[in-house]
N, C-alpha and C positions, 0 to 999 in steps of 0.2 A: 431794445428785441424789436418787439412787435410795433410798428405803426399805427396800421390800425384793423379788423380784419372785417369781413362778411360775411353774413349767412344768405341763402338762400329761404324762398321759403312761400310755402300755400295759400296762404292767401295773407299779401302785408298786412292789411289794413289789419284784421285777429296779434297778428304779430306784433305791430308798434303798440295795442291796446294794452296787452301783455306787455310791453319793455319799456314802456311807458307810466307803468303798473309799479314795476320788481329794482328798476332803475333809481326815480326817485329818493329812496332812501337813503342812498349814495351817495347822492346827489351829483345824480344822472340825469340826459332830460335831451330829449330833440333838439338838435341846432341847427341839422339843414336835410329839407326835402325837396330831390328832385324828383320829381314827379311819380313811380314808382318804387324810387330808395330815398331811404329816409337813415341820418346818419345821426347820433347819441352820444355823447362824450359830457367832460366837465370843463366846465368854461365856451371857449370859442373852436378848438379845435376837435371834430366827429372821431374816434377813436373805435366805435365796432358801428354799422349800417344794416339796415335787414334790407332785401330785395326782391323780386318777382321770383323763379323758378329758371332758370336760361333755359330748361329742354323740359321734356314730359317723362322724362325716367325719373325712378326712385332717389327721393332727397337722401344723400345720408346722414343720418348723428354725425354732429359735431358738441368736443365742450366746448365751451365759452366758463372767463370763472372772472366776475366782479370783481376787484377790490372794494372792502368797506372800509374809514374811520378806524369804526371800533366790534365790538363784537357783539353791542349791540347792535351797530347797520348789520351784519350779518340775519338777525336774529332779525329787525325791521321786514331784509329783503325779504326775507323765506314767509313771516305773515301777509309779506301783499302780494306776495308768490302764492300762499296756498286761495291765499281772498281771490285774487284773479282764476282759481279753478283748476289751480294746476299739479301733477301728480308732483307726490312726495317721492323725495329718492335715497333724501337721508334726512333724518334736523338736523339742528343746527349741534356741531358738538367739539369736542377738541381730538384730530387726528394724531397721532400720537408719530405716527408710523411717520408723516412727514417728519413736520418739528414742531418739539415740545410745546410752540406757541399758536398751531395751525388749528386755526377753528376756521370751520367749511358747512351751510348748508349745502343741498342740491338740488334742485328739481327737475324736472323738464319742463319744451316749453311747447307751445301751440304747433308744432309744427318735428316736433320729439325729440329736440336737443335737448344736451344737459346743460345743463347751465349753473354756476355754483354762485356765491358771493363769496369772500374768506376777508382770514383780517390774520395776519402775522407778531398780533403785540397779546402779550400781558394778559389778563381781564383789570 
């Protein structure tokens, strides 16, 4: 249903360093740089963008979940995020309240957003 998602960041360079680190274990990376706006994805098409705040009001928290190829990818994302200084919201685990094979980990990015990696396949 979604084609792409863009979030606003207080410091694009800090956000980009974070997403460079945490998206690599999921097979994602920078695809496009348009000045202060950076597009990430897998393959040729960016599906996740970071850019500067559009105004000087408060930045609102968003939740974004990235697909991991397997549970090891979720753990690699989590380890990369923690290594980059992310606040831990939820360590990797099964979330049976979503469905029996939902495995995810949640961290907070440098702008306070709730960022997740998840896998929907059994171990």
